[in-house]
PADRENVEX-733420 format. One line per 8 residues: their letters; for each residue x, y, z of C-alpha. Coordinates in steps of 0.001 Angstrom, whole numbers, plus 500000, padded with zeros to 6 digits. Layout:
residues N
a) X,Y,Z ~ ...
//
This chain:
residues 659
xxxxxxxx) 799404,256368,114378 ~ 796010,256459,116213 ~ 795433,253124,118327 ~ 794071,250745,116457 ~ 790116,250756,116324 ~ 790104,249035,113157 ~ 790997,245511,113709 ~ 794867,245041,112132
xxxxxxxx) 794154,247201,109319 ~ 793720,250647,110783 ~ 794427,253914,108539 ~ 797515,256186,109002 ~ 796693,259314,111044 ~ 799409,261596,109803 ~ 799398,264466,106535 ~ 800705,263091,103280
xxxxxxxx) 804146,264132,102737 ~ 804663,267298,101854 ~ 807899,267468,099799 ~ 809748,266130,096805 ~ 812838,265237,099061 ~ 811491,264551,101992 ~ 813564,262435,104388 ~ 813275,259556,106677
xxxxxxxx) 813020,260614,110064 ~ 812129,258686,113310 ~ 808694,259115,114849 ~ 807914,258191,118754 ~ 804488,257991,120233 ~ 804022,259037,123735 ~ 801817,256697,125762 ~ 798331,257415,125862
xxxxxxxx) 798460,257321,129828 ~ 800857,260108,129797 ~ 799211,262461,127445 ~ 797292,264676,129607 ~ 800586,265402,132140 ~ 802808,265916,128639 ~ 800112,268768,127654 ~ 799814,270163,131468
xxxxxxxx) 803775,269898,131804 ~ 803900,271837,128218 ~ 801476,274764,129622 ~ 803253,274872,132614 ~ 806390,275695,130907 ~ 804775,278072,128899 ~ 803356,279894,131745 ~ 806695,279375,133340
xxxxxxxx) 808216,281454,130574 ~ 805466,284104,130525 ~ 806051,284762,134341 ~ 810175,285048,134164 ~ 809441,287266,131200 ~ 807131,289307,133566 ~ 809860,288929,136201 ~ 812261,290757,134287
xxxxxxxx) 810333,293297,132793 ~ 808242,294354,134973 ~ 808525,298156,134336 ~ 807445,297245,131038 ~ 803517,297000,129151 ~ 802895,293572,128096 ~ 802461,293690,124903 ~ 798854,292522,123595
xxxxxxxx) 797980,289942,121301 ~ 798641,290999,117265 ~ 795468,289911,115588 ~ 795944,287300,112783 ~ 793447,288976,110563 ~ 796114,291627,110164 ~ 797932,289544,107776 ~ 795177,290665,105299
xxxxxxxx) 796780,294010,104198 ~ 798724,292934,101658 ~ 801883,294512,101507 ~ 802110,295163,097562 ~ 799544,297825,097921 ~ 801324,299575,100386 ~ 804784,299422,099045 ~ 806481,303055,098889
xxxxxxxx) 809664,302394,097459 ~ 810794,303091,093565 ~ 810085,300402,091758 ~ 806548,301080,089891 ~ 806105,297195,089448 ~ 805314,295888,092575 ~ 801233,296440,092309 ~ 799556,293084,092201
xxxxxxxx) 797272,294621,088716 ~ 801020,294577,086816 ~ 800615,291468,085058 ~ 803333,289300,083929 ~ 804470,289106,080077 ~ 806662,286158,079952 ~ 810501,285880,078739 ~ 810022,286502,075031
xxxxxxxx) 809053,290030,075669 ~ 812736,290450,077396 ~ 814488,289182,074432 ~ 814533,291665,071967 ~ 815980,294769,074382 ~ 818187,291931,076478 ~ 819578,289230,073860 ~ 822477,288744,075777
xxxxxxxx) 821220,288507,079157 ~ 818454,286381,078259 ~ 821173,284133,076520 ~ 823410,284010,079019 ~ 820697,282945,081549 ~ 819519,280106,079505 ~ 823065,278529,080295 ~ 822645,279046,084051
xxxxxxxx) 820954,276158,086011 ~ 818043,278309,086920 ~ 817081,278927,083029 ~ 816811,274943,082847 ~ 815145,274295,086094 ~ 812280,271982,084457 ~ 811429,270749,080331 ~ 809545,268427,079179
xxxxxxxx) 810928,265149,078403 ~ 811367,265983,074674 ~ 814205,268381,075139 ~ 816022,266198,077722 ~ 815146,262725,076179 ~ 818241,262566,073233 ~ 820959,264495,075628 ~ 820677,261075,078096
xxxxxxxx) 822277,257850,078052 ~ 820611,254501,078715 ~ 822867,251823,078899 ~ 824219,249798,081346 ~ 827439,251224,082112 ~ 825248,253813,083416 ~ 823599,251331,085877 ~ 820307,251237,083640
xxxxxxxx) 818428,248839,084584 ~ 819219,248416,088309 ~ 818064,246604,091417 ~ 816398,248024,094465 ~ 813870,247528,096890 ~ 813380,243961,095770 ~ 812601,245432,092196 ~ 814329,245956,088914
xxxxxxxx) 813971,249907,087662 ~ 814644,250234,083887 ~ 814411,253921,082204 ~ 813152,252957,078523 ~ 813032,255367,075419 ~ 810865,254997,072709 ~ 811677,258379,070666 ~ 811061,261458,072495
xxxxxxxx) 808961,259314,074826 ~ 810599,258115,078434 ~ 808707,255338,080053 ~ 810024,254594,083894 ~ 809245,250847,084095 ~ 809821,248674,087587 ~ 809311,244688,087164 ~ 809287,242024,089899
xxxxxxxx) 810104,238397,089306 ~ 809621,235200,091407 ~ 812510,232777,092033 ~ 812180,231050,088939 ~ 812177,234145,086964 ~ 808645,234363,086202 ~ 807221,237997,085966 ~ 805117,238934,089128
xxxxxxxx) 804528,242972,088375 ~ 805166,244901,085526 ~ 804436,248625,085835 ~ 805309,251742,083981 ~ 804699,255731,084130 ~ 805228,257679,081075 ~ 807801,260409,082168 ~ 806477,263839,080833
xxxxxxxx) 808694,266477,082646 ~ 812406,266578,083723 ~ 813124,268445,086493 ~ 815785,270199,087404 ~ 818777,271786,085673 ~ 820741,268347,085088 ~ 824105,269893,086762 ~ 823094,267538,090205
xxxxxxxx) 820828,265738,088085 ~ 817303,265160,087077 ~ 814206,263736,088932 ~ 811310,263192,086758 ~ 807319,263891,086621 ~ 804250,261981,085129 ~ 801145,263812,084000 ~ 798179,261785,085115
xxxxxxxx) 795377,263625,083433 ~ 796299,266907,085561 ~ 797737,265464,088344 ~ 801506,265432,088563 ~ 803716,262581,090223 ~ 807571,262422,091091 ~ 808914,259239,089384 ~ 810913,256673,091029
xxxxxxxx) 813664,256846,089185 ~ 816201,259863,088896 ~ 819585,260748,086894 ~ 822667,261853,089610 ~ 824944,263711,086956 ~ 827758,263604,089487 ~ 828080,259960,089596 ~ 826673,259396,085831
xxxxxxxx) 824248,256885,086981 ~ 820320,256090,087125 ~ 819253,255464,090682 ~ 816532,255445,093097 ~ 814822,259216,093755 ~ 815932,260379,097009 ~ 813742,259062,099902 ~ 811348,257068,097845
xxxxxxxx) 810478,253754,099768 ~ 808001,250679,099010 ~ 805224,252543,099979 ~ 805530,255528,097024 ~ 807128,253483,094236 ~ 803399,254249,092592 ~ 804971,258200,092467 ~ 804948,260744,095012
xxxxxxxx) 802312,263922,094658 ~ 804006,266878,093590 ~ 802305,269975,095249 ~ 802762,273623,094011 ~ 804693,274253,096980 ~ 807471,272013,095596 ~ 807059,273207,091913 ~ 807606,277099,093180
xxxxxxxx) 811203,276670,093336 ~ 811703,274457,089906 ~ 809101,275976,087589 ~ 807980,279571,086647 ~ 804565,279525,087870 ~ 802249,276600,088262 ~ 798739,276923,087761 ~ 797589,274624,090837
xxxxxxxx) 793829,273882,091609 ~ 793059,274923,095128 ~ 792482,272573,097551 ~ 794165,269776,095938 ~ 797298,268204,096519 ~ 798585,268084,093197 ~ 796228,268683,090557 ~ 796611,271396,088061
xxxxxxxx) 795326,273417,085297 ~ 795981,273045,082077 ~ 798519,274097,080764 ~ 800017,273517,083734 ~ 802733,275581,083785 ~ 802936,279503,082796 ~ 806388,278957,081108 ~ 808524,275654,082350
xxxxxxxx) 811758,277065,083522 ~ 812426,280102,085894 ~ 812228,283072,084131 ~ 813521,286614,084367 ~ 810407,288144,086327 ~ 810921,285830,089089 ~ 813797,288049,090117 ~ 812815,291067,088288
xxxxxxxx) 808915,291250,088934 ~ 806459,291550,086419 ~ 807125,293449,083281 ~ 804134,294869,081693 ~ 804746,298244,082668 ~ 808696,297699,081511 ~ 807800,296737,078284 ~ 805146,299531,077542
xxxxxxxx) 807547,302383,078609 ~ 811339,300930,078740 ~ 811387,302922,082131 ~ 814527,301622,084327 ~ 812100,302036,087515 ~ 808921,299910,086104 ~ 811186,296858,086731 ~ 813338,295783,089978
xxxxxxxx) 816667,295836,089418 ~ 817662,293435,092054 ~ 821502,294815,092061 ~ 819842,298198,093676 ~ 818262,296535,096253 ~ 820242,296224,099844 ~ 819918,294311,102924 ~ 817364,291545,103286
xxxxxxxx) 815349,292808,100003 ~ 818284,291497,098035 ~ 818630,288470,100091 ~ 814724,287716,099434 ~ 814995,287860,095783 ~ 817213,284507,096445 ~ 816031,283137,099341 ~ 812131,282833,097887
xxxxxxxx) 813636,279778,096315 ~ 817197,278870,098281 ~ 816476,279179,101648 ~ 815303,275642,102696 ~ 812885,274927,105615 ~ 809288,274084,106296 ~ 807540,277301,104470 ~ 804446,278308,105376
xxxxxxxx) 802001,281090,103896 ~ 800814,283737,105980 ~ 797088,284160,106673 ~ 795201,285556,103846 ~ 798371,285318,101292 ~ 798654,283147,097951 ~ 801902,281205,096697 ~ 802909,283932,094000
xxxxxxxx) 802239,286956,095789 ~ 805686,287687,096493 ~ 807113,290404,094653 ~ 811091,291358,094314 ~ 811602,294517,096160 ~ 809404,293586,099064 ~ 810528,291322,102406 ~ 810526,287948,101912
xxxxxxxx) 808556,287464,105308 ~ 805622,289657,104446 ~ 804631,286286,102200 ~ 806557,283058,103917 ~ 807109,282107,107265 ~ 810314,279916,106933 ~ 810821,277650,109924 ~ 814229,275071,110119
xxxxxxxx) 815053,272548,112931 ~ 816124,274354,116035 ~ 818965,271778,116380 ~ 820384,269519,113750 ~ 823445,266794,114338 ~ 826910,267346,113211 ~ 826187,264324,110755 ~ 823000,266202,108931
xxxxxxxx) 824134,267571,105553 ~ 820803,268260,103921 ~ 821361,269098,099983 ~ 819816,273120,100443 ~ 821058,274820,103489 ~ 823336,277205,101416 ~ 821548,280296,103090 ~ 821192,278891,106621
xxxxxxxx) 825099,278171,106364 ~ 825852,281368,104844 ~ 823933,283009,107924 ~ 826301,280792,109997 ~ 829952,282224,108552 ~ 831897,284651,110122 ~ 832146,286431,106696 ~ 828211,286997,106734
xxxxxxxx) 827990,287965,110824 ~ 831273,290192,110453 ~ 830428,292319,107775 ~ 828164,295326,107535 ~ 826841,298149,105140 ~ 827843,297892,101812 ~ 830167,295203,102337 ~ 828033,293101,103820
xxxxxxxx) 827999,289545,102247 ~ 825146,288548,100130 ~ 824061,286109,097724 ~ 825374,288193,094737 ~ 828583,289020,096344 ~ 829720,285900,094761 ~ 827035,284420,092052 ~ 825781,286071,089173
xxxxxxxx) 822600,284762,088256 ~ 823249,286056,084327 ~ 826135,283977,084486 ~ 826993,280123,084596 ~ 830501,279324,086161 ~ 831740,276211,084321 ~ 834475,273729,086091 ~ 836827,275765,083679
xxxxxxxx) 836493,278802,085429 ~ 835423,278398,088554 ~ 838842,278902,090825 ~ 839350,281981,088815 ~ 836167,283446,089274 ~ 835646,282451,092769 ~ 838744,283550,093715 ~ 838289,287205,092440
xxxxxxxx) 834875,287091,094893 ~ 837155,286138,097535 ~ 839864,288520,097050 ~ 837332,291817,096981 ~ 837137,291665,100558 ~ 840333,289619,101217 ~ 843380,291335,099263 ~ 844682,293185,101952
xxxxxxxx) 844293,290416,104434 ~ 844719,287169,102049 ~ 845340,283846,103052 ~ 847552,282956,106132 ~ 849369,280144,104585 ~ 852392,280379,102437 ~ 851657,279548,098753 ~ 853583,276150,098705
xxxxxxxx) 851761,275395,101538 ~ 848576,275983,099732 ~ 849585,274253,096902 ~ 850001,271159,098534 ~ 846566,271673,099417 ~ 844814,272330,096093 ~ 846960,272715,093167 ~ 845053,275476,091764
xxxxxxxx) 845701,277307,094424 ~ 841917,277585,095085 ~ 840099,279314,097653 ~ 836729,277534,097899 ~ 838365,274377,097881 ~ 839737,274745,101475 ~ 837209,277128,102666 ~ 833886,275806,101219
xxxxxxxx) 834413,272053,100159 ~ 831896,269715,098657 ~ 830218,267486,101013 ~ 828004,264437,100292 ~ 824386,265239,100884 ~ 822840,262964,103154 ~ 819016,263367,101733 ~ 819911,263311,098558
xxxxxxxx) 822493,260140,097219 ~ 825325,260527,094842 ~ 824983,264322,095531 ~ 827510,266874,096918 ~ 827118,270170,097677 ~ 828942,273180,098509 ~ 829775,274048,102590 ~ 828521,278016,102244
xxxxxxxx) 829949,278542,105978 ~ 833417,279534,104783 ~ 835080,277664,107664 ~ 838231,279424,107828 ~ 839816,276110,109446 ~ 838484,273246,106984 ~ 836643,270803,109592 ~ 835832,273523,112385
xxxxxxxx) 832487,274517,113553 ~ 830562,277754,113166 ~ 828147,279157,115385 ~ 824546,278828,115021 ~ 822415,281988,113734 ~ 819066,282086,114901 ~ 817157,282147,118231 ~ 814655,279712,118963
xxxxxxxx) 811011,280310,119029 ~ 809934,278751,122582 ~ 807210,276884,123134 ~ 806825,274739,126018 ~ 810266,273802,127627 ~ 812020,272726,124386 ~ 812170,274464,120893 ~ 811485,271706,117852
xxxxxxxx) 811529,274588,114948 ~ 812668,278076,114599 ~ 811878,280939,112399 ~ 814858,281686,110153 ~ 816786,284559,111350 ~ 814621,285355,114005 ~ 811833,286654,111815 ~ 808153,286651,113130
xxxxxxxx) 809509,285983,117157 ~ 807688,288651,118740 ~ 805722,288559,121789 ~ 802177,288414,121069 ~ 802082,287817,117359 ~ 799359,285459,116778 ~ 800752,285245,112975 ~ 803662,284118,114111
xxxxxxxx) 802035,281506,116209 ~ 799743,280404,113741 ~ 802426,279894,111319 ~ 804665,277816,113524 ~ 801552,275692,114488 ~ 801074,274808,110802 ~ 804855,273917,109974 ~ 805095,271859,113175
xxxxxxxx) 802231,269499,111648 ~ 804085,269698,108420 ~ 807530,268755,109614 ~ 805945,265785,111608 ~ 804229,264610,108514 ~ 807494,264592,106895 ~ 809702,262972,109717 ~ 812264,265000,111397
xxxxxxxx) 810017,265702,114772 ~ 808382,263199,116324 ~ 804719,263414,115564 ~ 803075,263545,118957 ~ 805256,266131,120316 ~ 804781,268140,117339 ~ 800793,267660,117417 ~ 801355,268889,121232
xxxxxxxx) 803111,272019,120292 ~ 801214,273014,117990 ~ 797581,272954,119830 ~ 799068,275438,122218 ~ 799525,277352,119387 ~ 795935,276799,117998 ~ 794318,277366,121615 ~ 792668,280430,120787
xxxxxxxx) 790469,281086,117984 ~ 791228,280868,114260 ~ 789892,283184,111726 ~ 786611,281190,109815 ~ 788500,281428,106840 ~ 791801,280289,107556 ~ 791566,276767,105484 ~ 795190,276275,106108
xxxxxxxx) 795051,276509,109788 ~ 792121,274354,110428 ~ 793401,271501,108191 ~ 796471,271818,110556 ~ 794560,271589,113877 ~ 792861,268750,112649 ~ 795605,266847,111758 ~ 797078,268100,115321
xxxxxxxx) 793761,266924,117346 ~ 793747,263434,114951 ~ 797423,262743,116388 ~ 796507,263622,120007 ~ 793542,260952,119798 ~ 791417,263806,119837 ~ 788976,262523,117068 ~ 785880,264701,117640
xxxxxxxx) 787874,268066,117781 ~ 789699,266921,114799 ~ 786756,266273,112780 ~ 785557,269655,114143 ~ 788504,270833,112416 ~ 788590,269396,109547 ~ 784726,270412,108659 ~ 785765,273847,108915
xxxxxxxx) 788550,273677,106233 ~ 786461,271624,103994 ~ 783489,274572,104606 ~ 785861,276452,102724 ~ 787132,274238,100240 ~ 784651,270984,099911 ~ 787168,269139,097044 ~ 790237,269493,099736
xxxxxxxx) 791349,266292,099659 ~ 793922,265998,102768 ~ 791295,267340,105038 ~ 788985,264689,103375 ~ 791175,261807,104219 ~ 791694,263205,107753 ~ 788264,263423,108478 ~ 787884,259825,107487
xxxxxxxx) 790283,259289,109580 ~ 788723,260706,112871 ~ 785282,259615,111871 ~ 786359,255878,111954 ~ 788422,256097,114703 ~ 785088,257479,116611 ~ 783189,254351,114819 ~ 781240,256654,112838
xxxxxxxx) 781786,254470,109841 ~ 778914,255588,107638 ~ 780261,259383,107753 ~ 783942,257880,107380 ~ 782791,256330,103957 ~ 781316,259813,102812 ~ 784676,261375,103462 ~ 786375,258665,101817
xxxxxxxx) 784625,258467,098657 ~ 784777,262427,098100 ~ 788663,262131,098983 ~ 788683,259701,095977 ~ 786314,261760,093775 ~ 788878,264431,094379 ~ 792194,262751,093530 ~ 791819,258915,091645
xxxxxxxx) 795444,258857,091196 ~ 796506,258570,094871 ~ 797024,254874,096220 ~ 796495,255887,099782 ~ 792765,256989,099367 ~ 791514,253947,097374 ~ 793346,251757,100544 ~ 791582,253911,103026
xxxxxxxx) 788182,253719,101246 ~ 788461,250139,100739 ~ 789127,249161,104063 ~ 786339,251030,105362 ~ 783693,249119,102615 ~ 785268,245721,104152 ~ 784200,247304,108046 ~ 780517,247542,106327
xxxxxxxx) 780825,244423,103937 ~ 780093,245955,100975 ~ 782312,243458,099192 ~ 781096,244266,095890 ~ 783007,247732,096476 ~ 785134,246179,097824 ~ 786669,244378,095121 ~ 786339,247420,092619
xxxxxxxx) 788349,249661,095113 ~ 791021,246669,095690 ~ 791428,246025,092247 ~ 791600,249788,091499 ~ 794078,249988,094329 ~ 796295,247475,092896 ~ 796499,249393,089330 ~ 798235,252021,090918
xxxxxxxx) 800348,250234,092923 ~ 800393,246119,091817 ~ 803057,246076,094004 ~ 801289,246659,097040 ~ 801004,243094,099315 ~ 798488,244303,101449 ~ 796294,245547,098578 ~ 796751,241858,097408
xxxxxxxx) 796048,240373,100522 ~ 792680,242210,100970 ~ 791956,240756,097118 ~ 792773,237473,098227 ~ 790340,238166,101109 ~ 787490,239263,098433 ~ 788150,236050,096770 ~ 787490,233837,099643
xxxxxxxx) 784500,235690,100372 ~ 783096,234993,096239 ~ 783572,231001,097258 ~ 786636,231154,094491 ~ 789242,229480,096690 ~ 791525,228439,093900 ~ 792123,231585,092624 ~ 792618,233090,096421
xxxxxxxx) 795587,230218,096308 ~ 797287,231494,093340 ~ 797266,235252,094273 ~ 798306,234072,097787 ~ 801198,232513,095992 ~ 801721,235865,094176 ~ 801980,237887,097583 ~ 804649,234957,099104
xxxxxxxx) 806832,235453,095894 ~ 806651,239717,096801 ~ 808371,238726,100224 ~ 806578,241731,101954 ~ 808221,242266,105355 ~ 805014,241237,107197 ~ 804732,237967,105117 ~ 804092,235688,108586
xxxxxxxx) 801183,238215,109699 ~ 799744,237367,105700 ~ 800056,233767,106137 ~ 798365,233415,109609 ~ 795609,235612,108092 ~ 795377,233472,104919 ~ 795049,229874,106960 ~ 792201,231715,108810
xxx) 790148,232744,106354 ~ 790653,229316,104564 ~ 789554,227535,106933
//
């Protein structure tokens, strides 16, 4: 947060949350008086690293900087492999075109979790239960949450009452899509005029209950914006509008569920020719090219699109890191067990590290994406996968001892047990470290990308970790800012490191990098530099709402309220469904004493987030300003009944305003 220059209603100087399952993390603030010293220390550390490298490699030439602009070369245009559907001009045709020639594969894939990754709610609603036995309704965060079914339509409702049982809040979101296969559970999306939000209620299949969606808090109960990066791994292709956080062109999806062409590439040439080399066969790929097909969705971390690339540019048959830079935390506590870390865990396993060549452990060594392995088949199926490598040297324990540990003599029950995920409640996932002795720890895999004296993030597997690679440094800078907005990294330290990485000029048309540089400057209290960077991004995409919100914050921090108002109005126009933008605009209008507009924006804010006590407190101020003190007292009684954590501050403010 920036130092408060706007009474006690300062706006948050951090970019909005980036992902659906974003965890709550610690935030630290480096005192402003230490900011320059910390930055100097970081720079000295970089100099120290370079000096040590120079001393160790005195006989070797220093590698030149690789310009970021080189990333504009499209790998799809320079592919030299055997497959003929890599070129960007080859069109996608949809799963219906595959059905006539591949009915068995298509049918079995539809039973696989990937084949049920996103569905219209009408297809899911009749299969679910909505009674008290399954925790509907349930209490959380001081409210009652309720799932209501009306025919094929589903509503997620939250209600709040005072101590006497009188209604305070009754707010409902219509559900339009179920996201997830149902194997672990479902989350739900609401479509608000083309803007997608996740609702606060989820279904958890392993415990058969309804409960609060992962990581939801009182500040996001109006719905969490869902961006295209999230939908990349849950839908076939989403038609996101550039610059917007969660706005989509209708129809939103080119196929809801993950389709055949996500793993095989576009099928236009293949359906015309029926030639095998006109479509990618992932089974024929080797090494990193095979892994990339799975990793495009199953490698979890902070993802950054390299300069000049679009979200759906990746083609099976090409290296993933030509299209995505994926960063993971440089260190994790033993208690951290996020729900989607299978690729990272597999790379830590001895099975992966010790295998090579044709015997190299890969995702498809154990998993067949065309076949769903049900509970009754699970033990036998995966035993055969284990014995493919371990038949000669099997389990060292006698069979009677093994049966004591697992009645079914299951390999995976001992060596790949289920663990509760720390970032998704009521959910367990399989430990892919394949530990020889349960409870032991495996060696960490990738080396970290050193920036300063301490590493915060590392590129997965050491990818893009080459001296002088400006593309890698640009990507890491963006990743640091995004990770700090989600919580895992201290925002000030991440911003400091990012600014070191952004110290050289960025390409003029790199809107992602300019926006990240804007937030990095804002987090380091450099409002003027932040505004310059945000303007660079907005020159390319005037409706870029996150940059607009940041530019408004930067202008307000510099006490340029008129400019801040203009940016904030544009942000609301770009996304009228975001309560945070309404809040920002209402507070700026209050500074200008534009009370008629304050009333209008405050009412819009309360419609979007009726349980928000801050919005209602601003409405109380509007009523007092208009001389409507009786209504103000009634409204403040409403606030007291909501019992916000800062109620004492509101009481003091109310008493002062009523004098």
